[in-house]
PDB file as gemmi writes it, atoms N, CA and C in Angstrom:
CRYST1    1.000    1.000    1.000  90.00  90.00  90.00 P 1                      
ATOM      1  N   UNK A   1       0.626  -1.457  -0.181  1.00  0.00           N  
ATOM      2  CA  UNK A   1      -0.086  -0.077  -0.059  1.00  0.00           C  
ATOM      3  C   UNK A   1       0.885   1.597  -0.110  1.00  0.00           C  
ATOM      4  N   UNK A   2       1.725   0.788   0.675  1.00  0.00           N  
ATOM      5  CA  UNK A   2       2.990   2.257   1.152  1.00  0.00           C  
ATOM      6  C   UNK A   2       3.815   2.484  -0.769  1.00  0.00           C  
ATOM      7  N   UNK A   3       3.859   1.826  -1.305  1.00  0.00           N  
ATOM      8  CA  UNK A   3       4.460   1.754  -2.915  1.00  0.00           C  
ATOM      9  C   UNK A   3       3.439   2.318  -3.519  1.00  0.00           C  
ATOM     10  N   UNK A   4       2.288   2.171  -3.378  1.00  0.00           N  
ATOM     11  CA  UNK A   4       1.069   2.964  -4.337  1.00  0.00           C  
ATOM     12  C   UNK A   4       0.853   4.644  -3.909  1.00  0.00           C  
ATOM     13  N   UNK A   5       0.956   4.636  -2.492  1.00  0.00           N  
ATOM     14  CA  UNK A   5       0.869   5.980  -1.897  1.00  0.00           C  
ATOM     15  C   UNK A   5       1.682   6.892  -2.250  1.00  0.00           C  
ATOM     16  N   UNK A   6       3.424   6.298  -2.461  1.00  0.00           N  
ATOM     17  CA  UNK A   6       4.181   7.103  -2.847  1.00  0.00           C  
ATOM     18  C   UNK A   6       4.507   7.179  -4.770  1.00  0.00           C  
ATOM     19  N   UNK A   7       3.567   6.474  -5.154  1.00  0.00           N  
ATOM     20  CA  UNK A   7       3.489   6.335  -6.805  1.00  0.00           C  
ATOM     21  C   UNK A   7       2.833   8.126  -6.959  1.00  0.00           C  
ATOM     22  N   UNK A   8       1.472   7.783  -6.024  1.00  0.00           N  
ATOM     23  CA  UNK A   8       0.570   9.304  -6.536  1.00  0.00           C  
ATOM     24  C   UNK A   8       1.043  10.037  -5.849  1.00  0.00           C  
ATOM     25  N   UNK A   9       1.920  10.224  -4.610  1.00  0.00           N  
ATOM     26  CA  UNK A   9       2.889  11.592  -4.694  1.00  0.00           C  
ATOM     27  C   UNK A   9       3.722  12.251  -5.411  1.00  0.00           C  
ATOM     28  N   UNK A  10       4.526  11.002  -5.968  1.00  0.00           N  
ATOM     29  CA  UNK A  10       5.439  11.525  -7.410  1.00  0.00           C  
ATOM     30  C   UNK A  10       4.791  11.699  -8.297  1.00  0.00           C  
ATOM     31  N   UNK A  11       3.374  11.142  -8.951  1.00  0.00           N  
ATOM     32  CA  UNK A  11       2.763  11.847  -9.848  1.00  0.00           C  
ATOM     33  C   UNK A  11       2.313  12.776  -9.847  1.00  0.00           C  
ATOM     34  N   UNK A  12       2.020  13.614  -8.457  1.00  0.00           N  
ATOM     35  CA  UNK A  12       0.987  14.471  -8.036  1.00  0.00           C  
ATOM     36  C   UNK A  12       2.416  15.484  -8.220  1.00  0.00           C  
ATOM     37  N   UNK A  13       3.511  15.270  -7.487  1.00  0.00           N  
ATOM     38  CA  UNK A  13       4.998  16.183  -7.919  1.00  0.00           C  
ATOM     39  C   UNK A  13       4.683  16.940  -9.346  1.00  0.00           C  
ATOM     40  N   UNK A  14       4.876  16.109 -10.049  1.00  0.00           N  
ATOM     41  CA  UNK A  14       5.193  16.083 -11.411  1.00  0.00           C  
ATOM     42  C   UNK A  14       4.086  17.122 -12.007  1.00  0.00           C  
ATOM     43  N   UNK A  15       2.897  16.723 -11.391  1.00  0.00           N  
ATOM     44  CA  UNK A  15       1.881  17.846 -11.679  1.00  0.00           C  
ATOM     45  C   UNK A  15       1.707  18.896 -11.512  1.00  0.00           C  
ATOM     46  N   UNK A  16       2.424  19.420  -9.937  1.00  0.00           N  
ATOM     47  CA  UNK A  16       2.830  20.505  -9.814  1.00  0.00           C  
ATOM     48  C   UNK A  16       3.906  21.168 -10.327  1.00  0.00           C  
ATOM     49  N   UNK A  17       5.030  20.401 -10.717  1.00  0.00           N  
ATOM     50  CA  UNK A  17       5.746  21.204 -11.543  1.00  0.00           C  
ATOM     51  C   UNK A  17       5.025  21.293 -12.621  1.00  0.00           C  
ATOM     52  N   UNK A  18       4.568  21.061 -13.335  1.00  0.00           N  
ATOM     53  CA  UNK A  18       3.599  21.451 -14.557  1.00  0.00           C  
ATOM     54  C   UNK A  18       3.207  22.760 -14.358  1.00  0.00           C  
ATOM     55  N   UNK A  19       2.507  22.573 -13.159  1.00  0.00           N  
ATOM     56  CA  UNK A  19       1.379  23.609 -12.908  1.00  0.00           C  
ATOM     57  C   UNK A  19       2.818  24.979 -12.510  1.00  0.00           C  
ATOM     58  N   UNK A  20       3.946  24.732 -11.935  1.00  0.00           N  
ATOM     59  CA  UNK A  20       5.061  25.979 -11.825  1.00  0.00           C  
ATOM     60  C   UNK A  20       5.261  26.166 -12.904  1.00  0.00           C  
ATOM     61  N   UNK A  21       5.835  26.144 -14.105  1.00  0.00           N  
ATOM     62  CA  UNK A  21       5.643  25.965 -15.537  1.00  0.00           C  
ATOM     63  C   UNK A  21       4.400  27.046 -16.100  1.00  0.00           C  
ATOM     64  N   UNK A  22       3.459  26.396 -16.105  1.00  0.00           N  
ATOM     65  CA  UNK A  22       2.336  27.335 -16.340  1.00  0.00           C  
ATOM     66  C   UNK A  22       2.349  28.813 -15.818  1.00  0.00           C  
ATOM     67  N   UNK A  23       2.593  28.812 -14.354  1.00  0.00           N  
ATOM     68  CA  UNK A  23       2.553  29.650 -13.661  1.00  0.00           C  
ATOM     69  C   UNK A  23       3.865  30.938 -14.065  1.00  0.00           C  
ATOM     70  N   UNK A  24       5.122  30.080 -14.350  1.00  0.00           N  
ATOM     71  CA  UNK A  24       6.103  31.104 -14.787  1.00  0.00           C  
ATOM     72  C   UNK A  24       5.564  31.493 -16.228  1.00  0.00           C  
ATOM     73  N   UNK A  25       4.998  30.817 -17.326  1.00  0.00           N  
ATOM     74  CA  UNK A  25       4.626  31.181 -18.767  1.00  0.00           C  
ATOM     75  C   UNK A  25       3.146  32.079 -18.397  1.00  0.00           C  
ATOM     76  N   UNK A  26       2.648  32.801 -17.402  1.00  0.00           N  
ATOM     77  CA  UNK A  26       1.828  33.696 -17.096  1.00  0.00           C  
ATOM     78  C   UNK A  26       0.328  32.734 -18.129  1.00  0.00           C  
ATOM     79  N   UNK A  27       0.265  31.559 -17.281  1.00  0.00           N  
ATOM     80  CA  UNK A  27      -1.088  31.200 -17.988  1.00  0.00           C  
ATOM     81  C   UNK A  27      -1.811  30.408 -16.734  1.00  0.00           C  
ATOM     82  N   UNK A  28      -2.541  31.737 -16.526  1.00  0.00           N  
ATOM     83  CA  UNK A  28      -3.534  31.325 -14.852  1.00  0.00           C  
ATOM     84  C   UNK A  28      -4.386  30.317 -14.962  1.00  0.00           C  
ATOM     85  N   UNK A  29      -5.204  30.112 -16.148  1.00  0.00           N  
ATOM     86  CA  UNK A  29      -6.126  29.208 -16.344  1.00  0.00           C  
ATOM     87  C   UNK A  29      -5.936  27.296 -15.997  1.00  0.00           C  
ATOM     88  N   UNK A  30      -4.860  27.500 -16.853  1.00  0.00           N  
ATOM     89  CA  UNK A  30      -4.244  26.004 -16.159  1.00  0.00           C  
ATOM     90  C   UNK A  30      -3.211  25.958 -15.320  1.00  0.00           C  
ATOM     91  N   UNK A  31      -2.604  27.047 -14.985  1.00  0.00           N  
ATOM     92  CA  UNK A  31      -1.864  26.738 -13.574  1.00  0.00           C  
ATOM     93  C   UNK A  31      -3.099  26.508 -12.237  1.00  0.00           C  
ATOM     94  N   UNK A  32      -4.077  27.148 -12.271  1.00  0.00           N  
ATOM     95  CA  UNK A  32      -4.873  26.837 -10.866  1.00  0.00           C  
ATOM     96  C   UNK A  32      -5.481  25.352 -11.164  1.00  0.00           C  
ATOM     97  N   UNK A  33      -5.668  24.894 -12.233  1.00  0.00           N  
ATOM     98  CA  UNK A  33      -6.365  23.788 -12.363  1.00  0.00           C  
ATOM     99  C   UNK A  33      -5.354  22.493 -12.217  1.00  0.00           C  
ATOM    100  N   UNK A  34      -4.238  23.028 -12.932  1.00  0.00           N  
ATOM    101  CA  UNK A  34      -3.383  21.909 -12.609  1.00  0.00           C  
ATOM    102  C   UNK A  34      -2.539  22.128 -10.730  1.00  0.00           C  
ATOM    103  N   UNK A  35      -2.322  23.263 -10.209  1.00  0.00           N  
ATOM    104  CA  UNK A  35      -2.314  23.733  -9.130  1.00  0.00           C  
ATOM    105  C   UNK A  35      -3.230  22.819  -8.079  1.00  0.00           C  
ATOM    106  N   UNK A  36      -4.938  22.624  -8.382  1.00  0.00           N  
ATOM    107  CA  UNK A  36      -5.647  22.169  -7.897  1.00  0.00           C  
ATOM    108  C   UNK A  36      -5.578  20.309  -7.823  1.00  0.00           C  
ATOM    109  N   UNK A  37      -5.486  19.946  -8.889  1.00  0.00           N  
ATOM    110  CA  UNK A  37      -5.224  18.410  -9.278  1.00  0.00           C  
ATOM    111  C   UNK A  37      -3.886  18.164  -8.348  1.00  0.00           C  
ATOM    112  N   UNK A  38      -3.245  18.749  -8.678  1.00  0.00           N  
ATOM    113  CA  UNK A  38      -1.668  18.571  -7.616  1.00  0.00           C  
ATOM    114  C   UNK A  38      -1.911  18.366  -6.211  1.00  0.00           C  
ATOM    115  N   UNK A  39      -2.538  19.357  -5.864  1.00  0.00           N  
ATOM    116  CA  UNK A  39      -2.704  19.324  -4.685  1.00  0.00           C  
ATOM    117  C   UNK A  39      -3.656  18.748  -4.035  1.00  0.00           C  
ATOM    118  N   UNK A  40      -4.464  18.025  -4.865  1.00  0.00           N  
ATOM    119  CA  UNK A  40      -5.650  17.117  -4.387  1.00  0.00           C  
ATOM    120  C   UNK A  40      -4.523  15.845  -4.762  1.00  0.00           C  
ATOM    121  N   UNK A  41      -4.275  15.615  -5.292  1.00  0.00           N  
ATOM    122  CA  UNK A  41      -3.461  14.357  -5.403  1.00  0.00           C  
ATOM    123  C   UNK A  41      -2.361  14.226  -4.371  1.00  0.00           C  
ATOM    124  N   UNK A  42      -1.429  15.405  -4.120  1.00  0.00           N  
ATOM    125  CA  UNK A  42      -0.814  15.226  -2.783  1.00  0.00           C  
ATOM    126  C   UNK A  42      -1.425  14.938  -1.625  1.00  0.00           C  
ATOM    127  N   UNK A  43      -2.555  15.495  -0.882  1.00  0.00           N  
ATOM    128  CA  UNK A  43      -2.989  14.814  -0.150  1.00  0.00           C  
ATOM    129  C   UNK A  43      -4.109  13.488   0.004  1.00  0.00           C  
ATOM    130  N   UNK A  44      -4.550  12.912  -1.405  1.00  0.00           N  
ATOM    131  CA  UNK A  44      -4.684  11.730  -1.449  1.00  0.00           C  
ATOM    132  C   UNK A  44      -3.190  10.615  -1.143  1.00  0.00           C  
ATOM    133  N   UNK A  45      -2.498  10.971  -1.983  1.00  0.00           N  
ATOM    134  CA  UNK A  45      -0.996  10.130  -1.241  1.00  0.00           C  
ATOM    135  C   UNK A  45      -0.760   9.951  -0.227  1.00  0.00           C  
ATOM    136  N   UNK A  46      -0.915  11.433   0.562  1.00  0.00           N  
ATOM    137  CA  UNK A  46      -0.044  11.369   1.860  1.00  0.00           C  
ATOM    138  C   UNK A  46      -1.199  10.748   2.901  1.00  0.00           C  
ATOM    139  N   UNK A  47      -2.501  10.907   2.526  1.00  0.00           N  
ATOM    140  CA  UNK A  47      -3.929  10.127   3.220  1.00  0.00           C  
ATOM    141  C   UNK A  47      -3.558   8.986   3.032  1.00  0.00           C  
ATOM    142  N   UNK A  48      -3.584   8.457   2.250  1.00  0.00           N  
ATOM    143  CA  UNK A  48      -3.098   6.625   1.730  1.00  0.00           C  
ATOM    144  C   UNK A  48      -2.006   6.425   2.641  1.00  0.00           C  
ATOM    145  N   UNK A  49      -0.800   6.951   2.490  1.00  0.00           N  
ATOM    146  CA  UNK A  49       0.533   6.852   3.286  1.00  0.00           C  
ATOM    147  C   UNK A  49       0.445   6.285   4.515  1.00  0.00           C  
ATOM    148  N   UNK A  50      -0.775   7.587   4.697  1.00  0.00           N  
ATOM    149  CA  UNK A  50      -0.232   7.375   6.865  1.00  0.00           C  
ATOM    150  C   UNK A  50      -1.785   6.166   7.007  1.00  0.00           C  
ATOM    151  N   UNK A  51      -1.961   5.520   6.082  1.00  0.00           N  
ATOM    152  CA  UNK A  51      -3.292   4.349   6.378  1.00  0.00           C  
ATOM    153  C   UNK A  51      -2.476   3.613   6.938  1.00  0.00           C  
TER     154      UNK A  51                                                      
END                                                                             
């Protein structure tokens, strides 16, 4: 179970990196979408890891 949780966290981290790239490109719509998705994925992975 911990391996799956760490995989989810790594996937969320890559999404957050893409959000950062969109932020630097001043593309606010995609930045907000990717940041929300990455944040939710990070929370989901962390909660799954703690179970």
